[in-house]
DRENPA-3360 file (N, C-alpha, C; in nm, 2 decimals, always signed):
BEGIN
1 = XXXXXXXX = -2.40/-1.03/-0.47/-2.51/-0.97/-0.38/-2.47/-1.00/-0.24 ~ -2.46/-0.89/-0.16/-2.42/-0.91/-0.02/-2.52/-0.99/+0.06 ~ -2.47/-1.07/+0.16/-2.57/-1.15/+0.24/-2.62/-1.05/+0.35 ~ -2.72/-1.11/+0.43/-2.79/-1.02/+0.53/-2.69/-0.97/+0.63 ~ -2.59/-1.05/+0.68/-2.50/-1.00/+0.77/-2.41/-0.89/+0.72 ~ -2.37/-0.90/+0.59/-2.29/-0.79/+0.53/-2.38/-0.67/+0.52 ~ -2.50/-0.68/+0.48/-2.59/-0.56/+0.47/-2.60/-0.49/+0.61 ~ -2.61/-0.57/+0.71/-2.62/-0.51/+0.85/-2.49/-0.43/+0.88;
9 = XXXXXXXX = -2.38/-0.49/+0.84/-2.25/-0.42/+0.87/-2.24/-0.30/+0.78 ~ -2.28/-0.30/+0.66/-2.28/-0.18/+0.57/-2.36/-0.07/+0.63 ~ -2.48/-0.11/+0.68/-2.57/+0.00/+0.74/-2.50/+0.06/+0.86 ~ -2.44/-0.02/+0.94/-2.37/+0.03/+1.06/-2.26/+0.12/+1.02 ~ -2.18/+0.07/+0.93/-2.06/+0.16/+0.88/-2.11/+0.29/+0.83 ~ -2.22/+0.29/+0.74/-2.27/+0.41/+0.69/-2.32/+0.51/+0.80 ~ -2.38/+0.45/+0.90/-2.43/+0.53/+1.01/-2.31/+0.59/+1.09 ~ -2.21/+0.51/+1.12/-2.09/+0.57/+1.19/-2.03/+0.68/+1.10;
17 = XXXXXXXX = -2.01/+0.65/+0.97/-1.95/+0.76/+0.89/-2.03/+0.88/+0.89 ~ -2.16/+0.87/+0.88/-2.25/+0.98/+0.88/-2.24/+1.06/+1.01 ~ -2.24/+0.99/+1.12/-2.23/+1.06/+1.25/-2.10/+1.14/+1.27 ~ -1.99/+1.07/+1.23/-1.86/+1.14/+1.25/-1.85/+1.26/+1.15 ~ -1.89/+1.23/+1.03/-1.86/+1.34/+0.92/-1.97/+1.44/+0.91 ~ -2.09/+1.41/+0.98/-2.21/+1.50/+0.97/-2.26/+1.51/+0.82 ~ -2.23/+1.40/+0.75/-2.28/+1.40/+0.61/-2.41/+1.30/+0.61 ~ -2.51/+1.35/+0.55/-2.63/+1.27/+0.55/-2.61/+1.13/+0.49;
25 = XXXXXXXX = -2.66/+1.03/+0.56/-2.64/+0.89/+0.52/-2.68/+0.87/+0.37 ~ -2.78/+0.93/+0.33/-2.83/+0.92/+0.19/-2.73/+0.97/+0.09 ~ -2.63/+1.05/+0.13/-2.53/+1.10/+0.03/-2.41/+1.00/+0.02 ~ -2.41/+0.90/+0.11/-2.29/+0.81/+0.11/-2.32/+0.69/+0.02 ~ -2.33/+0.72/-0.11/-2.35/+0.62/-0.21/-2.22/+0.55/-0.25 ~ -2.22/+0.43/-0.30/-2.10/+0.35/-0.33/-2.01/+0.42/-0.42 ~ -2.06/+0.49/-0.52/-1.97/+0.55/-0.62/-1.94/+0.70/-0.60 ~ -1.97/+0.75/-0.48/-1.94/+0.89/-0.45/-1.80/+0.90/-0.41;
33 = XXXXXXXX = -1.73/+0.99/-0.46/-1.58/+1.01/-0.43/-1.57/+1.08/-0.30 ~ -1.49/+1.02/-0.21/-1.48/+1.06/-0.07/-1.42/+1.20/-0.06 ~ -1.31/+1.23/-0.12/-1.25/+1.36/-0.11/-1.32/+1.47/-0.19 ~ -1.33/+1.44/-0.32/-1.38/+1.54/-0.42/-1.53/+1.57/-0.40 ~ -1.61/+1.47/-0.37/-1.75/+1.50/-0.37/-1.80/+1.52/-0.22 ~ -1.75/+1.45/-0.13/-1.79/+1.46/+0.01/-1.71/+1.56/+0.09 ~ -1.59/+1.59/+0.04/-1.50/+1.68/+0.11/-1.44/+1.63/+0.24 ~ -1.43/+1.50/+0.25/-1.37/+1.44/+0.37/-1.22/+1.46/+0.36;
41 = XXXXXXXX = -1.16/+1.53/+0.45/-1.02/+1.56/+0.46/-0.95/+1.45/+0.54 ~ -0.82/+1.46/+0.55/-0.74/+1.36/+0.62/-0.77/+1.35/+0.77 ~ -0.80/+1.47/+0.83/-0.83/+1.47/+0.97/-0.97/+1.40/+1.00 ~ -1.07/+1.43/+0.92/-1.20/+1.37/+0.93/-1.19/+1.22/+0.90 ~ -1.11/+1.18/+0.80/-1.09/+1.04/+0.77/-1.03/+0.97/+0.89 ~ -0.93/+1.03/+0.95/-0.87/+0.96/+1.07/-0.97/+0.94/+1.18 ~ -1.06/+1.04/+1.20/-1.16/+1.03/+1.30/-1.26/+0.92/+1.27 ~ -1.30/+0.90/+1.14/-1.38/+0.80/+1.10/-1.31/+0.66/+1.12;
49 = XXXXXXXX = -1.19/+0.65/+1.08/-1.11/+0.53/+1.09/-1.11/+0.49/+1.24 ~ -1.07/+0.58/+1.33/-1.06/+0.55/+1.47/-1.19/+0.50/+1.53 ~ -1.30/+0.56/+1.49/-1.44/+0.52/+1.53/-1.47/+0.38/+1.49 ~ -1.44/+0.35/+1.36/-1.47/+0.22/+1.31/-1.37/+0.11/+1.37 ~ -1.25/+0.14/+1.38/-1.15/+0.05/+1.45/-1.20/+0.01/+1.59 ~ -1.24/+0.11/+1.66/-1.29/+0.08/+1.80/-1.41/+0.00/+1.80 ~ -1.51/+0.03/+1.71/-1.64/-0.04/+1.71/-1.62/-0.18/+1.67 ~ -1.54/-0.21/+1.57/-1.53/-0.34/+1.52/-1.40/-0.42/+1.56;
57 = XXXXXXXX = -1.32/-0.35/+1.64/-1.20/-0.41/+1.69/-1.11/-0.46/+1.58 ~ -1.09/-0.37/+1.48/-1.00/-0.40/+1.37/-0.89/-0.30/+1.36 ~ -0.79/-0.32/+1.27/-0.69/-0.22/+1.25/-0.69/-0.19/+1.10 ~ -0.71/-0.07/+1.07/-0.72/-0.02/+0.93/-0.58/+0.03/+0.89 ~ -0.52/-0.02/+0.79/-0.39/+0.03/+0.74/-0.40/+0.17/+0.68 ~ -0.35/+0.26/+0.75/-0.36/+0.40/+0.70/-0.30/+0.43/+0.57 ~ -0.20/+0.35/+0.53/-0.14/+0.37/+0.40/-0.24/+0.33/+0.28 ~ -0.34/+0.25/+0.32/-0.44/+0.21/+0.22/-0.53/+0.32/+0.19;
65 = XXXXXXXX = -0.55/+0.41/+0.29/-0.65/+0.52/+0.27/-0.62/+0.61/+0.15 ~ -0.50/+0.63/+0.11/-0.46/+0.71/-0.01/-0.51/+0.65/-0.14 ~ -0.53/+0.51/-0.14/-0.57/+0.45/-0.26/-0.73/+0.43/-0.26 ~ -0.79/+0.47/-0.16/-0.94/+0.46/-0.15/-1.00/+0.59/-0.21 ~ -1.08/+0.57/-0.32/-1.14/+0.69/-0.38/-1.29/+0.71/-0.35 ~ -1.36/+0.60/-0.34/-1.51/+0.61/-0.32/-1.55/+0.55/-0.19 ~ -1.67/+0.58/-0.16/-1.73/+0.52/-0.03/-1.73/+0.37/-0.05 ~ -1.77/+0.32/-0.17/-1.77/+0.18/-0.19/-1.63/+0.11/-0.17;
73 = XXXXXXXX = -1.53/+0.18/-0.22/-1.39/+0.12/-0.19/-1.36/+0.11/-0.04 ~ -1.40/+0.21/+0.03/-1.38/+0.21/+0.18/-1.46/+0.10/+0.24 ~ -1.59/+0.09/+0.21/-1.68/-0.01/+0.27/-1.63/-0.15/+0.24 ~ -1.59/-0.18/+0.11/-1.54/-0.31/+0.07/-1.42/-0.35/+0.15 ~ -1.32/-0.25/+0.17/-1.20/-0.27/+0.24/-1.23/-0.31/+0.39 ~ -1.31/-0.23/+0.45/-1.35/-0.25/+0.59/-1.42/-0.38/+0.61 ~ -1.51/-0.41/+0.52/-1.59/-0.54/+0.53/-1.49/-0.66/+0.52 ~ -1.39/-0.65/+0.43/-1.30/-0.76/+0.42/-1.22/-0.77/+0.55;
81 = XXXXXXX = -1.19/-0.67/+0.61/-1.12/-0.68/+0.74/-1.21/-0.74/+0.85 ~ -1.33/-0.70/+0.85/-1.42/-0.75/+0.96/-1.45/-0.90/+0.93 ~ -1.47/-0.93/+0.81/-1.50/-1.08/+0.78/-1.38/-1.16/+0.80 ~ -1.26/-1.11/+0.77/-1.14/-1.18/+0.79/-1.11/-1.21/+0.94 ~ -1.16/-1.12/+1.02/-1.14/-1.13/+1.17/-1.24/-1.23/+1.22 ~ -1.36/-1.24/+1.17/-1.46/-1.32/+1.22/-1.49/-1.45/+1.15 ~ -1.41/-1.48/+1.05/-1.43/-1.61/+0.97/-1.37/-1.72/+1.05;
% end
């Protein structure tokens, strides 16, 4: 179960993804497939990545993006980067 700080980060990440992609935040469920169900292409993914990198001052490995299938996979990866930076 995520702690309160993690929940705040998740909410902010979902808000940023929603703003950049123009996908309703309610559609960004953990098990939703990024490409197949949400239609996020590589250009939109790069825009999302750039926004999140700037906001959280992290570097997302672009080669990892190909192995990310769901919104949850992406959130878990980004949260691990954020927590690794601030621990």
